[in-house]
N, CA and C atoms of all chains as a GROMACS GRO file, in nm:
protein
  609
    1MET      N    1   0.084  -0.120   0.000
    1MET     CA    2   0.000   0.000   0.000
    1MET      C    3   0.087   0.126   0.000
    2SER      N    4   0.051   0.221  -0.083
    2SER     CA    5   0.121   0.350  -0.083
    2SER      C    6   0.020   0.460  -0.056
    3LEU      N    7   0.067   0.559   0.013
    3LEU     CA    8  -0.021   0.669   0.053
    3LEU      C    9   0.046   0.802   0.020
    4VAL      N   10  -0.028   0.890  -0.046
    4VAL     CA   11   0.025   1.025  -0.067
    4VAL      C   12  -0.070   1.125  -0.004
    5LYS      N   13  -0.012   1.230   0.050
    5LYS     CA   14  -0.093   1.330   0.122
    5LYS      C   15  -0.066   1.468   0.061
    6PHE      N   16  -0.172   1.543   0.041
    6PHE     CA   17  -0.156   1.680  -0.008
    6PHE      C   18  -0.237   1.774   0.080
    7ASP      N   19  -0.172   1.881   0.124
    7ASP     CA   20  -0.246   1.984   0.197
    7ASP      C   21  -0.336   2.058   0.100
    8TYR      N   22  -0.451   2.102   0.148
    8TYR     CA   23  -0.537   2.185   0.066
    8TYR      C   24  -0.459   2.314   0.030
    9THR      N   25  -0.496   2.371  -0.082
    9THR     CA   26  -0.428   2.493  -0.126
    9THR      C   27  -0.510   2.616  -0.085
   10PRO      N   28  -0.450   2.707  -0.009
   10PRO     CA   29  -0.524   2.828   0.025
   10PRO      C   30  -0.530   2.922  -0.096
   11GLU      N   31  -0.651   2.964  -0.130
   11GLU     CA   32  -0.667   3.062  -0.238
   11GLU      C   33  -0.746   3.180  -0.183
   12VAL      N   34  -0.741   3.290  -0.254
   12VAL     CA   35  -0.807   3.409  -0.203
   12VAL      C   36  -0.953   3.414  -0.246
   13PHE      N   37  -1.034   3.465  -0.154
   13PHE     CA   38  -1.176   3.482  -0.182
   13PHE      C   39  -1.218   3.618  -0.130
   14PHE      N   40  -1.276   3.697  -0.218
   14PHE     CA   41  -1.322   3.831  -0.178
   14PHE      C   42  -1.467   3.824  -0.132
   15ASN      N   43  -1.487   3.846  -0.003
   15ASN     CA   44  -1.622   3.841   0.054
   15ASN      C   45  -1.692   3.975   0.029
   16GLU      N   46  -1.793   3.974  -0.057
   16GLU     CA   47  -1.862   4.097  -0.096
   16GLU      C   48  -1.932   4.163   0.024
   17LYS      N   49  -1.980   4.081   0.119
   17LYS     CA   50  -2.053   4.136   0.233
   17LYS      C   51  -1.961   4.210   0.329
   18THR      N   52  -1.849   4.146   0.364
   18THR     CA   53  -1.758   4.208   0.461
   18THR      C   54  -1.655   4.300   0.393
   19ARG      N   55  -1.647   4.289   0.260
   19ARG     CA   56  -1.548   4.363   0.179
   19ARG      C   57  -1.405   4.324   0.220
   20LYS      N   58  -1.389   4.204   0.267
   20LYS     CA   59  -1.256   4.157   0.308
   20LYS      C   60  -1.212   4.038   0.223
   21VAL      N   61  -1.082   4.028   0.210
   21VAL     CA   62  -1.025   3.913   0.138
   21VAL      C   63  -1.000   3.802   0.239
   22GLU      N   64  -1.056   3.686   0.210
   22GLU     CA   65  -1.042   3.572   0.300
   22GLU      C   66  -0.969   3.460   0.226
   23TYR      N   67  -0.940   3.354   0.299
   23TYR     CA   68  -0.882   3.236   0.235
   23TYR      C   69  -0.991   3.132   0.215
   24ILE      N   70  -0.980   3.062   0.106
   24ILE     CA   71  -1.068   2.949   0.083
   24ILE      C   72  -0.976   2.832   0.049
   25TYR      N   73  -0.993   2.721   0.122
   25TYR     CA   74  -0.902   2.607   0.105
   25TYR      C   75  -0.964   2.506   0.010
   26ARG      N   76  -0.888   2.471  -0.093
   26ARG     CA   77  -0.941   2.381  -0.195
   26ARG      C   78  -0.854   2.256  -0.210
   27PRO      N   79  -0.918   2.140  -0.232
   27PRO     CA   80  -0.840   2.017  -0.250
   27PRO      C   81  -0.780   2.007  -0.390
   28LEU      N   82  -0.668   2.074  -0.409
   28LEU     CA   83  -0.599   2.071  -0.538
   28LEU      C   84  -0.480   1.976  -0.526
   29ILE      N   85  -0.460   1.896  -0.629
   29ILE     CA   86  -0.342   1.811  -0.624
   29ILE      C   87  -0.261   1.826  -0.753
   30PRO      N   88  -0.128   1.828  -0.739
   30PRO     CA   89  -0.043   1.846  -0.858
   30PRO      C   90  -0.032   1.718  -0.940
   31ILE      N   91  -0.067   1.730  -1.067
   31ILE     CA   92  -0.066   1.615  -1.157
   31ILE      C   93   0.017   1.649  -1.280
   32ARG      N   94   0.100   1.553  -1.320
   32ARG     CA   95   0.173   1.570  -1.447
   32ARG      C   96   0.099   1.492  -1.554
   33LEU      N   97   0.090   1.555  -1.670
   33LEU     CA   98   0.019   1.497  -1.783
   33LEU      C   99   0.121   1.449  -1.886
   34ALA      N  100   0.099   1.327  -1.936
   34ALA     CA  101   0.186   1.276  -2.042
   34ALA      C  102   0.098   1.220  -2.153
   35TYR      N  103   0.149   1.231  -2.274
   35TYR     CA  104   0.076   1.179  -2.390
   35TYR      C  105   0.178   1.120  -2.487
   36LYS      N  106   0.159   0.991  -2.515
   36LYS     CA  107   0.257   0.917  -2.598
   36LYS      C  108   0.397   0.937  -2.537
   37HIS      N  109   0.491   1.002  -2.609
   37HIS     CA  110   0.625   1.015  -2.553
   37HIS      C  111   0.652   1.155  -2.497
   38SER      N  112   0.546   1.234  -2.482
   38SER     CA  113   0.565   1.370  -2.435
   38SER      C  114   0.515   1.386  -2.291
   39LEU      N  115   0.604   1.432  -2.205
   39LEU     CA  116   0.569   1.452  -2.064
   39LEU      C  117   0.563   1.601  -2.033
   40GLY      N  118   0.457   1.645  -1.969
   40GLY     CA  119   0.444   1.786  -1.931
   40GLY      C  120   0.562   1.831  -1.846
   41LYS      N  121   0.605   1.955  -1.870
   41LYS     CA  122   0.727   2.003  -1.802
   41LYS      C  123   0.706   2.020  -1.652
   42PHE      N  124   0.584   2.061  -1.615
   42PHE     CA  125   0.556   2.089  -1.474
   42PHE      C  126   0.421   2.028  -1.436
   43PRO      N  127   0.404   1.992  -1.309
   43PRO     CA  128   0.272   1.948  -1.266
   43PRO      C  129   0.174   2.065  -1.265
   44VAL      N  130   0.048   2.033  -1.287
   44VAL     CA  131  -0.058   2.135  -1.286
   44VAL      C  132  -0.158   2.096  -1.176
   45ASN      N  133  -0.198   2.192  -1.097
   45ASN     CA  134  -0.294   2.165  -0.990
   45ASN      C  135  -0.432   2.134  -1.048
   46CYS      N  136  -0.490   2.024  -1.002
   46CYS     CA  137  -0.624   1.984  -1.045
   46CYS      C  138  -0.714   1.974  -0.923
   47LEU      N  139  -0.838   2.013  -0.942
   47LEU     CA  140  -0.935   2.003  -0.833
   47LEU      C  141  -0.987   1.860  -0.823
   48LEU      N  142  -0.981   1.804  -0.702
   48LEU     CA  143  -1.038   1.671  -0.679
   48LEU      C  144  -1.189   1.690  -0.668
   49ASP      N  145  -1.262   1.641  -0.767
   49ASP     CA  146  -1.406   1.667  -0.772
   49ASP      C  147  -1.483   1.536  -0.766
   50SER      N  148  -1.524   1.497  -0.646
   50SER     CA  149  -1.593   1.369  -0.629
   50SER      C  150  -1.732   1.370  -0.693
   51GLY      N  151  -1.781   1.487  -0.730
   51GLY     CA  152  -1.912   1.496  -0.795
   51GLY      C  153  -1.903   1.486  -0.946
   52ALA      N  154  -1.782   1.485  -0.999
   52ALA     CA  155  -1.766   1.480  -1.144
   52ALA      C  156  -1.756   1.336  -1.193
   53ASP      N  157  -1.829   1.302  -1.299
   53ASP     CA  158  -1.822   1.168  -1.354
   53ASP      C  159  -1.686   1.142  -1.417
   54LYS      N  160  -1.634   1.242  -1.484
   54LYS     CA  161  -1.511   1.227  -1.564
   54LYS      C  162  -1.414   1.340  -1.532
   55SER      N  163  -1.291   1.324  -1.576
   55SER     CA  164  -1.193   1.432  -1.562
   55SER      C  165  -1.210   1.529  -1.677
   56LEU      N  166  -1.202   1.655  -1.645
   56LEU     CA  167  -1.221   1.760  -1.746
   56LEU      C  168  -1.105   1.858  -1.738
   57PHE      N  169  -1.032   1.870  -1.848
   57PHE     CA  170  -0.911   1.952  -1.851
   57PHE      C  171  -0.924   2.064  -1.956
   58PRO      N  172  -0.857   2.175  -1.932
   58PRO     CA  173  -0.856   2.278  -2.036
   58PRO      C  174  -0.778   2.228  -2.158
   59ALA      N  175  -0.827   2.262  -2.276
   59ALA     CA  176  -0.764   2.216  -2.400
   59ALA      C  177  -0.616   2.254  -2.406
   60GLN      N  178  -0.584   2.374  -2.358
   60GLN     CA  179  -0.445   2.421  -2.367
   60GLN      C  180  -0.347   2.330  -2.294
   61TRP      N  181  -0.393   2.261  -2.191
   61TRP     CA  182  -0.302   2.171  -2.119
   61TRP      C  183  -0.266   2.051  -2.208
   62GLY      N  184  -0.367   2.000  -2.278
   62GLY     CA  185  -0.342   1.891  -2.370
   62GLY      C  186  -0.252   1.933  -2.485
   63GLU      N  187  -0.279   2.054  -2.537
   63GLU     CA  188  -0.196   2.104  -2.648
   63GLU      C  189  -0.050   2.118  -2.606
   64ALA      N  190  -0.028   2.148  -2.479
   64ALA     CA  191   0.110   2.166  -2.429
   64ALA      C  192   0.190   2.036  -2.434
   65VAL      N  193   0.119   1.920  -2.435
   65VAL     CA  194   0.192   1.793  -2.448
   65VAL      C  195   0.172   1.731  -2.587
   66GLY      N  196   0.121   1.811  -2.679
   66GLY     CA  197   0.115   1.766  -2.817
   66GLY      C  198  -0.013   1.698  -2.861
   67ILE      N  199  -0.117   1.706  -2.780
   67ILE     CA  200  -0.244   1.642  -2.820
   67ILE      C  201  -0.317   1.731  -2.922
   68LYS      N  202  -0.361   1.668  -3.032
   68LYS     CA  203  -0.445   1.740  -3.128
   68LYS      C  204  -0.588   1.725  -3.075
   69ILE      N  205  -0.630   1.821  -3.000
   69ILE     CA  206  -0.752   1.809  -2.919
   69ILE      C  207  -0.874   1.767  -3.000
   70LYS      N  208  -0.897   1.832  -3.112
   70LYS     CA  209  -1.021   1.807  -3.188
   70LYS      C  210  -1.024   1.671  -3.257
   71SER      N  211  -0.911   1.598  -3.253
   71SER     CA  212  -0.909   1.464  -3.314
   71SER      C  213  -0.975   1.360  -3.222
   72GLY      N  214  -1.002   1.397  -3.099
   72GLY     CA  215  -1.063   1.303  -3.005
   72GLY      C  216  -1.213   1.288  -3.024
   73GLU      N  217  -1.267   1.186  -2.961
   73GLU     CA  218  -1.413   1.164  -2.967
   73GLU      C  219  -1.484   1.282  -2.901
   74GLU      N  220  -1.587   1.332  -2.970
   74GLU     CA  221  -1.658   1.447  -2.913
   74GLU      C  222  -1.756   1.400  -2.804
   75ILE      N  223  -1.749   1.467  -2.692
   75ILE     CA  224  -1.828   1.431  -2.574
   75ILE      C  225  -1.893   1.560  -2.521
   76ILE      N  226  -2.011   1.548  -2.466
   76ILE     CA  227  -2.073   1.666  -2.403
   76ILE      C  228  -2.075   1.647  -2.251
   77HIS      N  229  -2.025   1.744  -2.181
   77HIS     CA  230  -2.035   1.745  -2.034
   77HIS      C  231  -2.150   1.839  -1.995
   78TYR      N  232  -2.217   1.800  -1.888
   78TYR     CA  233  -2.328   1.882  -1.839
   78TYR      C  234  -2.293   1.925  -1.698
   79GLY      N  235  -2.300   2.055  -1.672
   79GLY     CA  236  -2.252   2.100  -1.542
   79GLY      C  237  -2.344   2.198  -1.472
   80ILE      N  238  -2.286   2.267  -1.377
   80ILE     CA  239  -2.359   2.362  -1.296
   80ILE      C  240  -2.419   2.471  -1.387
   81GLY      N  241  -2.540   2.513  -1.353
   81GLY     CA  242  -2.606   2.615  -1.435
   81GLY      C  243  -2.668   2.556  -1.560
   82ASN      N  244  -2.684   2.422  -1.562
   82ASN     CA  245  -2.746   2.351  -1.675
   82ASN      C  246  -2.675   2.377  -1.807
   83LYS      N  247  -2.544   2.394  -1.800
   83LYS     CA  248  -2.472   2.426  -1.924
   83LYS      C  249  -2.403   2.304  -1.982
   84ASP      N  250  -2.409   2.293  -2.113
   84ASP     CA  251  -2.336   2.188  -2.184
   84ASP      C  252  -2.198   2.241  -2.224
   85ILE      N  253  -2.100   2.155  -2.215
   85ILE     CA  254  -1.964   2.191  -2.258
   85ILE      C  255  -1.916   2.086  -2.356
   86LYS      N  256  -1.870   2.133  -2.472
   86LYS     CA  257  -1.819   2.040  -2.573
   86LYS      C  258  -1.675   2.001  -2.538
   87CYS      N  259  -1.649   1.871  -2.538
   87CYS     CA  260  -1.516   1.820  -2.500
   87CYS      C  261  -1.469   1.718  -2.603
   88PHE      N  262  -1.341   1.686  -2.595
   88PHE     CA  263  -1.281   1.584  -2.681
   88PHE      C  264  -1.201   1.488  -2.594
   89ARG      N  265  -1.233   1.358  -2.610
   89ARG     CA  266  -1.174   1.257  -2.521
   89ARG      C  267  -1.043   1.201  -2.576
   90HIS      N  268  -0.946   1.188  -2.486
   90HIS     CA  269  -0.816   1.130  -2.523
   90HIS      C  270  -0.766   1.040  -2.411
   91LYS      N  271  -0.686   0.940  -2.451
   91LYS     CA  272  -0.619   0.856  -2.352
   91LYS      C  273  -0.486   0.921  -2.318
   92VAL      N  274  -0.464   0.942  -2.191
   92VAL     CA  275  -0.342   1.009  -2.147
   92VAL      C  276  -0.280   0.929  -2.032
   93ILE      N  277  -0.163   0.971  -1.992
   93ILE     CA  278  -0.099   0.916  -1.873
   93ILE      C  279  -0.101   1.025  -1.767
   94LEU      N  280  -0.143   0.990  -1.646
   94LEU     CA  281  -0.140   1.085  -1.534
   94LEU      C  282  -0.039   1.038  -1.432
   95LEU      N  283   0.035   1.132  -1.378
   95LEU     CA  284   0.133   1.102  -1.274
   95LEU      C  285   0.101   1.182  -1.148
   96VAL      N  286   0.080   1.109  -1.039
   96VAL     CA  287   0.057   1.173  -0.909
   96VAL      C  288   0.176   1.132  -0.822
   97GLY      N  289   0.268   1.223  -0.802
   97GLY     CA  290   0.394   1.185  -0.738
   97GLY      C  291   0.462   1.082  -0.827
   98THR      N  292   0.487   0.963  -0.773
   98THR     CA  293   0.553   0.859  -0.853
   98THR      C  294   0.452   0.759  -0.909
   99TYR      N  295   0.326   0.776  -0.874
   99TYR     CA  296   0.222   0.684  -0.922
   99TYR      C  297   0.175   0.728  -1.060
  100LYS      N  298   0.182   0.632  -1.153
  100LYS     CA  299   0.154   0.662  -1.293
  100LYS      C  300   0.048   0.567  -1.346
  101PHE      N  301  -0.051   0.620  -1.416
  101PHE     CA  302  -0.154   0.531  -1.472
  101PHE      C  303  -0.215   0.593  -1.598
  102GLU      N  304  -0.270   0.502  -1.682
  102GLU     CA  305  -0.336   0.549  -1.805
  102GLU      C  306  -0.481   0.581  -1.773
  103ALA      N  307  -0.531   0.689  -1.829
  103ALA     CA  308  -0.669   0.728  -1.799
  103ALA      C  309  -0.728   0.803  -1.918
  104GLU      N  310  -0.860   0.806  -1.920
  104GLU     CA  311  -0.929   0.889  -2.020
  104GLU      C  312  -0.948   1.027  -1.961
  105ALA      N  313  -0.930   1.129  -2.043
  105ALA     CA  314  -0.955   1.266  -1.997
  105ALA      C  315  -1.026   1.341  -2.109
  106ASP      N  316  -1.116   1.426  -2.071
  106ASP     CA  317  -1.189   1.507  -2.168
  106ASP      C  318  -1.134   1.649  -2.166
  107PHE      N  319  -1.103   1.699  -2.285
  107PHE     CA  320  -1.042   1.832  -2.296
  107PHE      C  321  -1.143   1.928  -2.361
  108SER      N  322  -1.148   2.050  -2.306
  108SER     CA  323  -1.243   2.146  -2.361
  108SER      C  324  -1.178   2.284  -2.375
  109PHE      N  325  -1.218   2.353  -2.484
  109PHE     CA  326  -1.173   2.492  -2.502
  109PHE      C  327  -1.258   2.586  -2.416
  110GLU      N  328  -1.363   2.532  -2.356
  110GLU     CA  329  -1.453   2.614  -2.273
  110GLU      C  330  -1.426   2.597  -2.124
  111GLN      N  331  -1.324   2.522  -2.088
  111GLN     CA  332  -1.296   2.493  -1.948
  111GLN      C  333  -1.160   2.550  -1.907
  112SER      N  334  -1.158   2.627  -1.799
  112SER     CA  335  -1.031   2.684  -1.752
  112SER      C  336  -0.967   2.600  -1.643
  113PHE      N  337  -1.051   2.552  -1.551
  113PHE     CA  338  -1.001   2.488  -1.431
  113PHE      C  339  -0.991   2.336  -1.451
  114PRO      N  340  -0.871   2.276  -1.437
  114PRO     CA  341  -0.864   2.131  -1.452
  114PRO      C  342  -0.924   2.060  -1.332
  115LEU      N  343  -1.008   1.962  -1.359
  115LEU     CA  344  -1.064   1.887  -1.247
  115LEU      C  345  -1.062   1.738  -1.278
  116VAL      N  346  -1.041   1.659  -1.171
  116VAL     CA  347  -1.037   1.514  -1.188
  116VAL      C  348  -1.159   1.453  -1.121
  117GLY      N  349  -1.222   1.360  -1.195
  117GLY     CA  350  -1.346   1.300  -1.148
  117GLY      C  351  -1.332   1.153  -1.115
  118ARG      N  352  -1.446   1.090  -1.088
  118ARG     CA  353  -1.443   0.952  -1.037
  118ARG      C  354  -1.391   0.854  -1.141
  119ASP      N  355  -1.453   0.855  -1.260
  119ASP     CA  356  -1.407   0.763  -1.364
  119ASP      C  357  -1.294   0.835  -1.437
  120GLY      N  358  -1.178   0.778  -1.436
  120GLY     CA  359  -1.065   0.846  -1.499
  120GLY      C  360  -0.963   0.890  -1.396
  121PHE      N  361  -1.006   0.901  -1.270
  121PHE     CA  362  -0.909   0.936  -1.166
  121PHE      C  363  -0.936   0.858  -1.036
  122PHE      N  364  -1.049   0.885  -0.972
  122PHE     CA  365  -1.075   0.823  -0.842
  122PHE      C  366  -1.066   0.670  -0.848
  123LYS      N  367  -1.111   0.613  -0.961
  123LYS     CA  368  -1.114   0.466  -0.970
  123LYS      C  369  -0.974   0.404  -0.973
  124HIS      N  370  -0.873   0.485  -0.992
  124HIS     CA  371  -0.736   0.433  -0.992
  124HIS      C  372  -0.676   0.428  -0.851
  125PHE      N  373  -0.755   0.467  -0.753
  125PHE     CA  374  -0.707   0.467  -0.614
  125PHE      C  375  -0.795   0.375  -0.529
  126LYS      N  376  -0.732   0.314  -0.427
  126LYS     CA  377  -0.809   0.229  -0.336
  126LYS      C  378  -0.899   0.317  -0.250
  127LYS      N  379  -0.844   0.429  -0.209
  127LYS     CA  380  -0.921   0.516  -0.120
  127LYS      C  381  -0.874   0.661  -0.136
  128ILE      N  382  -0.970   0.753  -0.135
  128ILE     CA  383  -0.936   0.896  -0.133
  128ILE      C  384  -1.012   0.955  -0.016
  129ALA      N  385  -0.940   1.010   0.080
  129ALA     CA  386  -1.004   1.061   0.202
  129ALA      C  387  -0.982   1.212   0.213
  130PHE      N  388  -1.093   1.284   0.224
  130PHE     CA  389  -1.088   1.429   0.242
  130PHE      C  390  -1.092   1.459   0.392
  131HIS      N  391  -0.996   1.534   0.440
  131HIS     CA  392  -0.994   1.574   0.581
  131HIS      C  393  -1.025   1.724   0.585
  132GLU      N  394  -1.155   1.753   0.587
  132GLU     CA  395  -1.199   1.893   0.571
  132GLU      C  396  -1.152   1.984   0.684
  133LYS      N  397  -1.159   1.936   0.806
  133LYS     CA  398  -1.121   2.024   0.918
  133LYS      C  399  -0.971   2.051   0.920
  134GLU      N  400  -0.895   1.947   0.884
  134GLU     CA  401  -0.748   1.962   0.888
  134GLU      C  402  -0.690   2.011   0.756
  135HIS      N  403  -0.775   2.024   0.656
  135HIS     CA  404  -0.733   2.075   0.524
  135HIS      C  405  -0.626   1.990   0.456
  136PHE      N  406  -0.650   1.861   0.450
  136PHE     CA  407  -0.562   1.779   0.367
  136PHE      C  408  -0.638   1.661   0.309
  137VAL      N  409  -0.580   1.602   0.206
  137VAL     CA  410  -0.641   1.487   0.142
  137VAL      C  411  -0.537   1.376   0.134
  138GLU      N  412  -0.583   1.251   0.151
  138GLU     CA  413  -0.493   1.136   0.141
  138GLU      C  414  -0.542   1.046   0.029
  139LEU      N  415  -0.449   1.002  -0.052
  139LEU     CA  416  -0.481   0.913  -0.163
  139LEU      C  417  -0.403   0.783  -0.145
  140GLU      N  418  -0.476   0.672  -0.141
  140GLU     CA  419  -0.413   0.541  -0.121
  140GLU      C  420  -0.422   0.461  -0.250
  141TYR      N  421  -0.310   0.399  -0.288
  141TYR     CA  422  -0.313   0.316  -0.410
  141TYR      C  423  -0.230   0.190  -0.390
  142MET      N  424   0.029   3.233   0.421
  142MET     CA  425   0.029   3.317   0.300
  142MET      C  426   0.051   3.462   0.342
  143ASN      N  427   0.158   3.524   0.290
  143ASN     CA  428   0.184   3.662   0.330
  143ASN      C  429   0.105   3.760   0.240
  144LYS      N  430   0.114   3.888   0.278
  144LYS     CA  431   0.034   3.991   0.208
  144LYS      C  432   0.071   4.002   0.060
  145ALA      N  433   0.202   3.995   0.034
  145ALA     CA  434   0.248   4.009  -0.105
  145ALA      C  435   0.196   3.894  -0.191
  146TYR      N  436   0.194   3.774  -0.133
  146TYR     CA  437   0.145   3.656  -0.206
  146TYR      C  438  -0.003   3.673  -0.237
  147LYS      N  439  -0.076   3.719  -0.135
  147LYS     CA  440  -0.220   3.739  -0.151
  147LYS      C  441  -0.249   3.843  -0.261
  148LYS      N  442  -0.170   3.950  -0.259
  148LYS     CA  443  -0.187   4.058  -0.357
  148LYS      C  444  -0.159   4.006  -0.499
  149THR      N  445  -0.054   3.923  -0.510
  149THR     CA  446  -0.020   3.868  -0.642
  149THR      C  447  -0.131   3.777  -0.692
  150LEU      N  448  -0.190   3.700  -0.601
  150LEU     CA  449  -0.302   3.614  -0.642
  150LEU      C  450  -0.418   3.698  -0.693
  151LEU      N  451  -0.449   3.806  -0.619
  151LEU     CA  452  -0.561   3.892  -0.658
  151LEU      C  453  -0.537   3.957  -0.794
  152SER      N  454  -0.411   3.990  -0.822
  152SER     CA  455  -0.383   4.057  -0.950
  152SER      C  456  -0.370   3.957  -1.065
  153ASN      N  457  -0.380   3.829  -1.034
  153ASN     CA  458  -0.369   3.727  -1.140
  153ASN      C  459  -0.495   3.643  -1.158
  154GLN      N  460  -0.608   3.700  -1.120
  154GLN     CA  461  -0.733   3.625  -1.138
  154GLN      C  462  -0.753   3.593  -1.286
  155ASN      N  463  -0.797   3.470  -1.312
  155ASN     CA  464  -0.816   3.418  -1.448
  155ASN      C  465  -0.686   3.398  -1.526
  156ASN      N  466  -0.575   3.405  -1.456
  156ASN     CA  467  -0.445   3.376  -1.517
  156ASN      C  468  -0.391   3.245  -1.461
  157TRP      N  469  -0.281   3.202  -1.518
  157TRP     CA  470  -0.209   3.085  -1.467
  157TRP      C  471  -0.084   3.134  -1.395
  158ILE      N  472  -0.052   3.072  -1.284
  158ILE     CA  473   0.069   3.110  -1.211
  158ILE      C  474   0.152   2.985  -1.182
  159ALA      N  475   0.281   3.008  -1.158
  159ALA     CA  476   0.368   2.899  -1.112
  159ALA      C  477   0.406   2.929  -0.968
  160VAL      N  478   0.386   2.830  -0.884
  160VAL     CA  479   0.413   2.845  -0.741
  160VAL      C  480   0.528   2.753  -0.703
  161SER      N  481   0.613   2.800  -0.611
  161SER     CA  482   0.722   2.714  -0.563
  161SER      C  483   0.662   2.592  -0.495
  162SER      N  484   0.737   2.483  -0.493
  162SER     CA  485   0.678   2.358  -0.440
  162SER      C  486   0.640   2.368  -0.293
  163ASP      N  487   0.702   2.460  -0.218
  163ASP     CA  488   0.659   2.478  -0.078
  163ASP      C  489   0.544   2.580  -0.066
  164LYS      N  490   0.491   2.624  -0.180
  164LYS     CA  491   0.377   2.717  -0.189
  164LYS      C  492   0.404   2.853  -0.126
  165SER      N  493   0.531   2.890  -0.110
  165SER     CA  494   0.562   3.017  -0.043
  165SER      C  495   0.581   3.132  -0.142
  166LYS      N  496   0.612   3.100  -0.270
  166LYS     CA  497   0.644   3.207  -0.366
  166LYS      C  498   0.574   3.186  -0.499
  167ILE      N  499   0.534   3.298  -0.561
  167ILE     CA  500   0.483   3.292  -0.697
  167ILE      C  501   0.599   3.325  -0.790
  168LEU      N  502   0.630   3.232  -0.880
  168LEU     CA  503   0.753   3.242  -0.959
  168LEU      C  504   0.730   3.302  -1.098
  169ALA      N  505   0.610   3.284  -1.151
  169ALA     CA  506   0.580   3.336  -1.286
  169ALA      C  507   0.429   3.337  -1.304
  170SER      N  508   0.385   3.415  -1.400
  170SER     CA  509   0.241   3.416  -1.430
  170SER      C  510   0.221   3.442  -1.579
  171GLY      N  511   0.103   3.408  -1.628
  171GLY     CA  512   0.075   3.430  -1.770
  171GLY      C  513  -0.067   3.394  -1.804
  172LYS      N  514  -0.102   3.417  -1.929
  172LYS     CA  515  -0.240   3.391  -1.974
  172LYS      C  516  -0.264   3.244  -2.005
  173SER      N  517  -0.156   3.168  -2.021
  173SER     CA  518  -0.172   3.026  -2.054
  173SER      C  519  -0.065   2.944  -1.984
  174ILE      N  520  -0.088   2.811  -1.983
  174ILE     CA  521   0.010   2.719  -1.923
  174ILE      C  522   0.142   2.730  -2.000
  175GLN      N  523   0.132   2.733  -2.134
  175GLN     CA  524   0.254   2.739  -2.216
  175GLN      C  525   0.335   2.865  -2.187
  176GLU      N  526   0.266   2.978  -2.168
  176GLU     CA  527   0.337   3.104  -2.139
  176GLU      C  528   0.412   3.093  -2.006
  177VAL      N  529   0.347   3.035  -1.907
  177VAL     CA  530   0.412   3.019  -1.776
  177VAL      C  531   0.531   2.924  -1.786
  178GLU      N  532   0.514   2.815  -1.863
  178GLU     CA  533   0.625   2.720  -1.880
  178GLU      C  534   0.746   2.787  -1.945
  179LYS      N  535   0.719   2.872  -2.046
  179LYS     CA  536   0.828   2.942  -2.114
  179LYS      C  537   0.904   3.033  -2.016
  180LYS      N  538   0.828   3.106  -1.934
  180LYS     CA  539   0.890   3.197  -1.836
  180LYS      C  540   0.974   3.118  -1.735
  181LEU      N  541   0.923   3.004  -1.692
  181LEU     CA  542   1.000   2.921  -1.596
  181LEU      C  543   1.129   2.871  -1.661
  182GLY      N  544   1.118   2.836  -1.791
  182GLY     CA  545   1.235   2.790  -1.864
  182GLY      C  546   1.342   2.898  -1.870
  183LYS      N  547   1.299   3.022  -1.899
  183LYS     CA  548   1.395   3.133  -1.906
  183LYS      C  549   1.461   3.159  -1.772
  184LEU      N  550   1.386   3.135  -1.664
  184LEU     CA  551   1.440   3.155  -1.529
  184LEU      C  552   1.518   3.032  -1.480
  185ASP      N  553   1.523   2.929  -1.565
  185ASP     CA  554   1.589   2.803  -1.531
  185ASP      C  555   1.532   2.739  -1.404
  186ILE      N  556   1.402   2.753  -1.389
  186ILE     CA  557   1.336   2.692  -1.272
  186ILE      C  558   1.280   2.555  -1.314
  187LYS      N  559   1.314   2.455  -1.234
  187LYS     CA  560   1.272   2.319  -1.270
  187LYS      C  561   1.169   2.262  -1.172
  188ASP      N  562   1.155   2.327  -1.058
  188ASP     CA  563   1.066   2.274  -0.956
  188ASP      C  564   0.956   2.377  -0.924
  189ALA      N  565   0.838   2.355  -0.980
  189ALA     CA  566   0.726   2.447  -0.957
  189ALA      C  567   0.597   2.373  -0.989
  190VAL      N  568   0.488   2.427  -0.940
  190VAL     CA  569   0.356   2.373  -0.972
  190VAL      C  570   0.277   2.485  -1.038
  191ILE      N  571   0.212   2.452  -1.150
  191ILE     CA  572   0.133   2.553  -1.221
  191ILE      C  573  -0.012   2.541  -1.178
  192THR      N  574  -0.075   2.656  -1.157
  192THR     CA  575  -0.214   2.652  -1.110
  192THR      C  576  -0.295   2.767  -1.170
  193PHE      N  577  -0.423   2.740  -1.194
  193PHE     CA  578  -0.512   2.843  -1.245
  193PHE      C  579  -0.566   2.923  -1.127
  194VAL      N  580  -0.575   3.055  -1.142
  194VAL     CA  581  -0.629   3.139  -1.034
  194VAL      C  582  -0.772   3.178  -1.070
  195PRO      N  583  -0.869   3.118  -1.004
  195PRO     CA  584  -1.008   3.151  -1.038
  195PRO      C  585  -1.046   3.290  -0.986
  196PRO      N  586  -1.156   3.346  -1.037
  196PRO     CA  587  -1.198   3.479  -0.987
  196PRO      C  588  -1.219   3.476  -0.836
  197ALA      N  589  -1.171   3.579  -0.767
  197ALA     CA  590  -1.174   3.578  -0.620
  197ALA      C  591  -1.312   3.608  -0.563
  198ASN      N  592  -1.400   3.662  -0.646
  198ASN     CA  593  -1.534   3.696  -0.592
  198ASN      C  594  -1.640   3.594  -0.633
  199ARG      N  595  -1.597   3.473  -0.662
  199ARG     CA  596  -1.690   3.368  -0.702
  199ARG      C  597  -1.657   3.240  -0.625
  200TYR      N  598  -1.763   3.167  -0.588
  200TYR     CA  599  -1.742   3.033  -0.536
  200TYR      C  600  -1.721   2.939  -0.654
  201LEU      N  601  -1.644   2.835  -0.630
  201LEU     CA  602  -1.615   2.740  -0.736
  201LEU      C  603  -1.714   2.623  -0.726
  202SER      N  604  -1.800   2.607  -0.825
  202SER     CA  605  -1.894   2.495  -0.830
  202SER      C  606  -1.888   2.433  -0.968
  203PRO      N  607  -1.786   2.350  -0.991
  203PRO     CA  608  -1.769   2.296  -1.127
  203PRO      C  609  -1.874   2.189  -1.159
   0.00000   0.00000   0.00000
């Protein structure tokens, strides 16, 4: 059994009511993306989204490792605000620390924030535990 | 997170930034992942994490 732990990432949030800048802690984990023989130069923070069926990445991240985004199978994602997002599916390699696995990921020109979902990410782990009060997440594989 | 870090985050909403692996410093920023990678390359930085900065006045509900 291997276990990796990531602290939540503090990000800024402007509270309109109090007019103050606060911190909001988000479960972001650094993931390196690889495609065929091309490995991303740096890890990119992805939101662990247990409510997402699939992983959804910005198209530009795929392009950075040489993926011809529009050559993938066209898929529609349905999200918050009842909006459809057009995506293109590709098989990629994801690296979380030293753990490496092949997964499907959907890339969209309409998505800015990379997020990893249950099928394509969570299913590659034995357990993913969110520690909300302590602001960290543990991934067991 | 110190004041300068917070200020840099606020000024980079909807941009991509590179953060040191200990999350203490913002090393580069840009409109795209590729732009940030290029800047890191010029600075000869090999250890960083790239992250998108969402708008600070919105909750994130993907």
